[in-house]
Backbone as CSV, one residue per row, in Angstrom:
resi,resn,N_x,N_y,N_z,CA_x,CA_y,CA_z,C_x,C_y,C_z
1,UNK,0.942,-1.241,0.175,-0.144,-0.053,0.336,1.034,1.186,0.199
2,UNK,0.531,2.137,-0.495,1.524,3.261,-1.056,1.050,4.400,0.131
3,UNK,2.273,5.204,0.299,2.127,6.329,1.445,1.107,7.373,1.178
4,UNK,-0.084,7.411,1.909,-1.359,8.835,1.962,-2.279,7.875,1.230
5,UNK,-2.494,6.695,0.987,-3.632,5.923,0.401,-4.622,6.004,1.792
6,UNK,-5.817,5.817,1.355,-7.052,5.513,2.534,-8.388,5.039,1.448
7,UNK,-8.792,4.030,2.186,-9.895,3.415,1.048,-11.287,4.207,1.957
8,UNK,-12.370,4.160,1.267,-13.863,4.059,2.027,-13.868,2.984,3.129
9,UNK,-15.066,2.836,3.422,-15.278,1.852,4.774,-15.474,0.677,3.878
10,UNK,-16.464,0.329,2.988,-16.239,-1.187,2.261,-14.969,-1.213,1.665
11,UNK,-14.550,-0.254,1.022,-12.694,-1.276,0.634,-11.642,-1.276,1.553
12,UNK,-12.018,-0.515,2.614,-11.014,-1.152,3.703,-11.176,-2.490,4.603
13,UNK,-12.533,-2.360,4.809,-13.068,-3.374,5.314,-12.855,-5.265,4.074
14,UNK,-12.994,-4.912,2.851,-12.693,-5.635,2.197,-11.027,-6.271,2.165
15,UNK,-10.432,-4.552,1.868,-9.033,-5.259,2.390,-8.549,-5.955,3.441
16,UNK,-9.230,-5.685,4.543,-8.973,-6.391,6.107,-9.626,-7.696,5.713
17,UNK,-10.459,-7.966,5.080,-11.074,-9.222,4.972,-10.045,-10.277,4.261
18,UNK,-9.579,-9.821,2.906,-8.388,-10.017,2.159,-6.935,-10.837,2.919
19,UNK,-6.858,-9.705,3.872,-5.736,-9.937,4.693,-5.693,-11.317,5.692
20,UNK,-6.804,-11.162,6.337,-7.295,-12.682,7.136,-7.566,-13.545,6.664
21,UNK,-8.225,-13.805,5.225,-8.350,-14.798,4.394,-6.834,-15.393,4.007
22,UNK,-6.071,-14.496,3.769,-4.783,-15.048,3.372,-4.107,-15.942,4.367
23,UNK,-4.117,-15.153,5.702,-3.666,-15.611,6.742,-4.136,-17.282,7.027
24,UNK,-5.778,-17.237,6.817,-6.309,-18.288,7.038,-5.863,-19.202,6.400
25,UNK,-5.767,-18.897,5.185,-5.287,-19.976,4.201,-3.653,-20.456,4.118
26,UNK,-2.903,-19.608,4.660,-1.398,-19.955,5.295,-1.723,-20.979,6.268
27,UNK,-2.384,-21.154,7.244,-2.520,-21.723,8.611,-2.862,-23.020,7.810
28,UNK,-3.873,-23.169,6.731,-4.338,-24.765,6.318,-3.326,-25.044,5.653
29,UNK,-2.677,-24.453,4.707,-1.679,-24.790,3.689,-0.103,-25.238,4.865
30,UNK,-0.725,-24.757,6.112,0.507,-25.405,7.023,0.010,-26.190,7.272
31,UNK,-0.965,-26.866,7.846,-1.898,-27.905,8.307,-1.344,-29.168,7.894
32,UNK,-1.697,-28.803,6.452,-1.881,-29.791,5.352,-0.390,-30.626,5.150
33,UNK,0.631,-29.452,5.837,2.138,-30.184,5.251,2.517,-30.715,6.436
34,UNK,2.263,-30.318,7.776,2.946,-30.539,9.176,2.465,-31.651,9.656
35,UNK,3.174,-32.911,9.875,2.616,-34.126,10.542,2.738,-33.943,12.252
36,UNK,3.499,-33.572,12.747,3.653,-33.287,14.141,1.866,-32.828,14.832
37,UNK,1.778,-33.317,15.932,0.331,-33.239,15.995,-0.285,-32.219,16.880
38,UNK,1.215,-31.937,17.587,0.761,-30.396,18.585,1.289,-29.478,17.501
39,UNK,2.096,-29.529,16.488,2.201,-28.536,15.907,0.787,-28.017,15.167
40,UNK,0.250,-29.120,14.540,-1.051,-29.345,14.005,-2.133,-28.186,14.915
41,UNK,-1.991,-28.810,16.429,-3.149,-28.193,16.773,-2.715,-26.289,17.110
42,UNK,-1.696,-26.368,17.251,-1.359,-24.682,17.166,-1.642,-23.968,15.728
43,UNK,-1.255,-24.709,14.942,-1.457,-23.564,14.031,-3.037,-23.871,13.424
44,UNK,-3.730,-25.002,13.849,-5.189,-24.912,14.003,-5.818,-23.953,14.536
45,UNK,-5.128,-23.732,16.220,-5.841,-22.479,16.687,-5.736,-21.250,15.983
46,UNK,-4.382,-20.826,15.488,-4.529,-19.723,15.014,-5.486,-19.644,13.553
47,UNK,-5.241,-20.338,12.927,-6.690,-20.651,12.020,-8.016,-19.666,12.147
48,UNK,-8.365,-21.115,13.455,-9.673,-20.388,13.719,-9.599,-18.646,14.341
49,UNK,-8.734,-18.727,14.886,-8.340,-16.877,15.044,-8.568,-16.041,13.538
50,UNK,-8.016,-16.625,12.819,-7.858,-15.631,11.432,-9.336,-15.733,11.233
51,UNK,-9.701,-16.941,10.888,-11.543,-16.805,11.021,-12.481,-16.428,11.553
52,UNK,-12.103,-15.946,12.945,-13.126,-15.497,13.798,-12.527,-13.986,13.065
53,UNK,-11.887,-13.271,12.878,-11.323,-12.327,12.315,-12.458,-11.928,11.317
54,UNK,-12.143,-12.684,10.157,-12.371,-12.718,9.258,-14.175,-12.556,9.021
55,UNK,-14.695,-13.217,10.151,-16.264,-13.314,10.183,-16.756,-11.836,10.861
56,UNK,-15.686,-11.424,11.638,-15.905,-10.075,12.200,-16.125,-8.959,11.346
57,UNK,-15.372,-9.217,10.280,-15.321,-8.045,9.336,-16.425,-8.386,8.266
58,UNK,-16.871,-9.514,8.554,-18.135,-9.587,7.195,-19.137,-8.956,7.684
59,UNK,-19.506,-9.610,9.102,-20.277,-9.201,9.839,-20.590,-7.383,9.699
60,UNK,-19.522,-6.877,9.787,-19.536,-5.022,9.595,-19.148,-4.961,8.471
61,UNK,-18.834,-5.489,7.725,-19.448,-5.383,6.111,-21.026,-5.062,5.824
62,UNK,-21.420,-6.224,6.371,-22.701,-6.129,5.789,-23.334,-5.268,7.079
63,UNK,-23.198,-4.645,8.537,-23.697,-3.550,9.016,-23.332,-2.173,8.376
64,UNK,-22.203,-2.202,7.842,-21.799,-1.128,7.422,-21.316,0.049,8.560
65,UNK,-20.883,-0.674,9.664,-20.150,-0.377,10.960,-19.448,-1.210,11.781
66,UNK,-18.366,-0.854,11.871,-17.322,-1.456,13.030,-18.186,-1.732,14.401
67,UNK,-18.769,-0.819,14.800,-19.688,-0.601,16.265,-20.159,-2.195,16.254
68,UNK,-19.576,-2.353,17.821,-20.209,-3.823,18.366,-19.261,-5.102,17.676
69,UNK,-18.663,-4.840,16.759,-18.554,-6.440,16.416,-16.860,-6.560,16.448
70,UNK,-15.912,-5.764,17.197,-14.241,-6.210,17.228,-14.383,-5.586,18.356
71,UNK,-14.215,-6.157,19.371,-14.038,-5.534,21.099,-13.355,-4.459,21.129
72,UNK,-13.076,-3.332,21.842,-11.779,-2.254,22.019,-10.733,-2.496,22.796
73,UNK,-9.827,-2.901,22.585,-8.607,-3.236,23.189,-7.208,-2.541,23.175
74,UNK,-6.540,-2.106,23.988,-5.394,-1.458,23.945,-4.512,-2.205,23.243
75,UNK,-3.695,-1.742,22.313,-2.441,-2.856,21.934,-1.271,-3.132,22.995
76,UNK,-0.559,-4.350,23.181,0.218,-4.781,23.761,1.707,-4.398,23.197
77,UNK,2.629,-3.996,23.580,3.986,-4.655,23.524,4.766,-5.747,23.106
78,UNK,4.954,-5.943,22.076,5.387,-7.331,21.619,7.145,-7.133,21.574
79,UNK,7.897,-8.644,21.512,9.065,-9.023,22.129,9.693,-8.936,20.361
80,UNK,8.915,-8.468,19.806,9.571,-8.638,18.288,10.443,-9.791,17.958
81,UNK,10.227,-11.198,18.309,10.925,-12.425,17.875,10.739,-12.311,16.292
82,UNK,9.902,-12.256,15.682,9.911,-12.351,14.519,11.860,-11.973,13.771
83,UNK,12.504,-11.289,14.261,13.098,-10.327,14.054,14.615,-11.534,14.195
84,UNK,14.529,-12.592,15.261,15.100,-13.744,15.268,14.864,-15.090,15.290
85,UNK,13.563,-14.938,14.335,12.960,-16.386,14.334,13.384,-16.444,12.582
86,UNK,14.046,-17.441,12.143,13.703,-17.149,10.687,12.771,-18.119,9.718
87,UNK,12.031,-18.892,10.889,10.945,-19.609,10.245,9.628,-19.065,9.445
88,UNK,10.062,-19.096,7.792,8.859,-18.522,7.415,8.132,-19.270,6.281
89,UNK,8.728,-20.713,6.736,7.771,-21.447,5.871,8.228,-22.850,6.578
90,UNK,7.214,-23.895,6.607,7.223,-25.055,6.959,7.631,-26.592,6.502
91,UNK,8.452,-27.522,6.735,8.146,-28.512,6.037,7.669,-29.502,6.777
92,UNK,7.457,-30.723,6.351,6.499,-32.161,7.107,7.489,-32.260,8.403
93,UNK,8.258,-32.365,8.466,8.742,-32.442,9.820,8.870,-31.363,10.840
94,UNK,8.274,-30.595,10.692,8.144,-29.256,11.624,7.606,-29.833,12.807
95,UNK,8.172,-28.776,13.915,7.741,-29.266,14.954,6.898,-28.011,15.761
96,UNK,6.333,-28.087,17.231,6.193,-27.048,17.673,6.515,-25.555,17.576
97,UNK,7.790,-25.752,18.020,8.878,-24.404,17.581,8.855,-23.798,16.376
98,UNK,8.463,-24.703,15.357,8.711,-24.017,13.954,7.393,-23.573,13.526
99,UNK,6.195,-24.240,14.011,4.841,-24.008,13.979,4.464,-22.517,14.629
100,UNK,5.358,-22.216,15.741,5.299,-21.040,16.743,5.951,-20.003,15.960
101,UNK,6.923,-20.167,15.367,7.899,-19.432,14.727,7.262,-18.628,13.353
102,UNK,6.659,-19.760,12.799,5.923,-19.436,11.389,4.440,-18.793,12.014
103,UNK,4.128,-19.368,12.695,2.813,-18.651,13.253,2.943,-16.801,13.796
104,UNK,4.491,-16.588,14.349,4.554,-15.402,14.676,5.031,-14.787,13.380
105,UNK,5.598,-15.063,12.506,5.909,-14.454,11.393,4.600,-13.922,10.606
106,UNK,3.601,-15.045,10.823,2.324,-14.368,9.794,1.517,-13.451,10.854
107,UNK,1.305,-13.156,12.423,0.775,-12.164,13.079,1.349,-10.953,12.666
108,UNK,2.985,-11.012,12.882,3.496,-9.772,12.338,3.362,-9.275,11.038
109,UNK,3.173,-9.939,10.113,2.778,-9.961,8.802,1.706,-8.762,9.233
110,UNK,0.351,-9.411,9.844,-0.795,-8.873,10.173,-0.742,-7.622,10.948
111,UNK,0.264,-7.589,11.344,0.261,-6.095,12.419,0.618,-5.328,11.284
112,UNK,1.664,-5.532,10.624,2.284,-4.688,9.881,1.418,-4.245,8.595
113,UNK,0.641,-4.771,8.341,-0.264,-4.393,7.352,-1.284,-3.658,8.409
114,UNK,-1.820,-3.799,9.071,-2.948,-2.657,9.650,-2.166,-1.821,10.197
115,UNK,-0.636,-1.510,10.518,-0.233,-0.346,10.809,0.293,0.744,9.441
116,UNK,-0.021,-0.148,8.418,0.276,0.575,6.927,-1.115,1.403,6.575
117,UNK,-1.877,0.777,6.885,-3.421,0.764,6.649,-3.734,2.173,7.621
118,UNK,-3.286,2.303,8.834,-3.550,3.253,9.754,-2.631,4.201,9.382
119,UNK,-1.319,4.334,8.802,-0.643,5.344,8.383,-1.032,5.698,7.457
120,UNK,-1.562,5.116,6.196,-2.474,5.649,5.125,-3.368,6.806,5.195
121,UNK,-4.386,6.502,6.559,-5.401,6.768,6.552,-5.385,7.837,7.782
122,UNK,-4.330,8.283,7.950,-3.683,9.202,9.087,-4.947,10.266,8.855
123,UNK,-5.576,10.520,10.205,-6.694,11.205,10.398,-8.232,11.263,9.962
124,UNK,-8.085,9.911,9.123,-9.668,9.576,8.541,-10.578,8.689,9.511
125,UNK,-11.558,8.543,9.205,-12.766,7.681,9.983,-12.452,6.352,10.370
126,UNK,-11.602,5.695,9.404,-10.999,4.457,9.391,-9.641,4.318,10.354
127,UNK,-9.330,4.700,10.639,-8.317,4.807,11.629,-8.998,3.828,13.216
128,UNK,-9.515,4.189,13.577,-9.761,3.687,14.746,-10.293,2.142,14.199
129,UNK,-10.649,1.428,13.041,-11.149,0.267,13.123,-9.348,0.034,12.603
130,UNK,-8.986,0.047,12.275,-7.354,-0.628,11.689,-6.544,-0.538,13.491
131,UNK,-7.276,0.149,13.800,-6.289,0.434,15.133,-6.653,-0.931,16.145
132,UNK,-8.200,-1.102,16.437,-8.768,-2.296,16.846,-8.008,-3.615,15.989
133,UNK,-8.391,-3.486,14.860,-7.662,-4.956,14.516,-6.209,-5.067,14.822
134,UNK,-5.582,-3.715,14.587,-3.842,-3.916,14.981,-3.950,-4.575,16.459
135,UNK,-4.493,-4.170,17.201,-4.699,-4.151,18.788,-4.918,-5.690,18.990
136,UNK,-5.967,-6.319,18.084,-6.096,-7.767,18.535,-4.903,-8.339,18.196
137,UNK,-4.256,-8.009,16.958,-3.378,-8.920,16.292,-2.166,-8.782,17.275
138,UNK,-1.827,-7.472,17.809,-0.735,-7.375,18.664,-0.844,-8.537,19.854
139,UNK,-2.378,-8.602,20.733,-2.547,-9.028,21.699,-2.007,-10.773,21.473
140,UNK,-2.981,-10.753,19.837,-2.109,-12.431,19.837,-0.807,-12.729,19.230
141,UNK,-0.086,-12.194,18.737,1.096,-12.301,18.847,1.957,-12.382,19.968
142,UNK,1.450,-11.341,20.789,2.052,-11.263,21.854,1.849,-12.954,22.524
143,UNK,0.809,-13.432,22.681,0.360,-14.763,23.331,1.509,-15.711,22.556
144,UNK,1.480,-15.698,21.300,2.343,-16.717,20.710,3.523,-16.546,21.273
145,UNK,4.225,-15.354,21.592,5.981,-14.981,21.961,6.015,-15.233,23.334
146,UNK,4.956,-15.032,24.348,4.957,-15.688,25.491,5.115,-17.119,25.054
147,UNK,4.413,-17.907,24.625,4.180,-19.450,24.148,5.714,-19.942,23.903
148,UNK,6.162,-19.150,22.836,7.802,-19.425,22.630,8.806,-19.460,23.639
149,UNK,8.389,-17.997,24.271,9.578,-17.765,25.569,9.674,-18.786,26.434
150,UNK,8.248,-19.102,26.566,8.511,-19.826,28.275,8.760,-21.460,27.719
151,UNK,8.591,-21.848,26.546,9.093,-23.262,26.430,10.143,-23.466,25.808
152,UNK,10.825,-22.121,24.837,11.676,-22.434,24.039,12.791,-21.726,24.238
153,UNK,12.954,-20.701,24.951,14.013,-19.793,25.267,15.125,-20.313,26.412
154,UNK,16.201,-20.015,25.872,16.928,-20.696,26.725,16.931,-20.657,28.861
155,UNK,17.089,-19.241,28.646,16.739,-18.509,30.072,16.102,-19.331,30.796
156,UNK,14.661,-19.811,30.156,13.469,-20.173,30.564,14.087,-22.197,31.178
């Protein structure tokens, strides 16, 4: 998305739906590849989150508003583990650690997308919609990072 570009409500929601749908399908592809049961469960949970986001956005498109569709939450700081984790694809032998790294990258991509939408719509009525979505994605990313830290960081 180029700097300074903003969309109508409908176009913005459709772009967000496309983003969530792409994330969902990325998780589906990963699930079909990975053999490890625990990794598949983690990926399945992440896919369900993407599906819920997409459904909330589709409802907003039908209603013509985001009011009441996505809970207002604040953004949470993340550890930026995506910079240290190189896992951007999964092989059939991937384990939970690799599935977590993969999921962290997908969530970070979503955060970057919503931040670009916010920057492109600065001052427009769409900003709170994208901020809500970014906040939700940052919370999910933080949960994944916390899980990674708890189970796989050396100091733990």
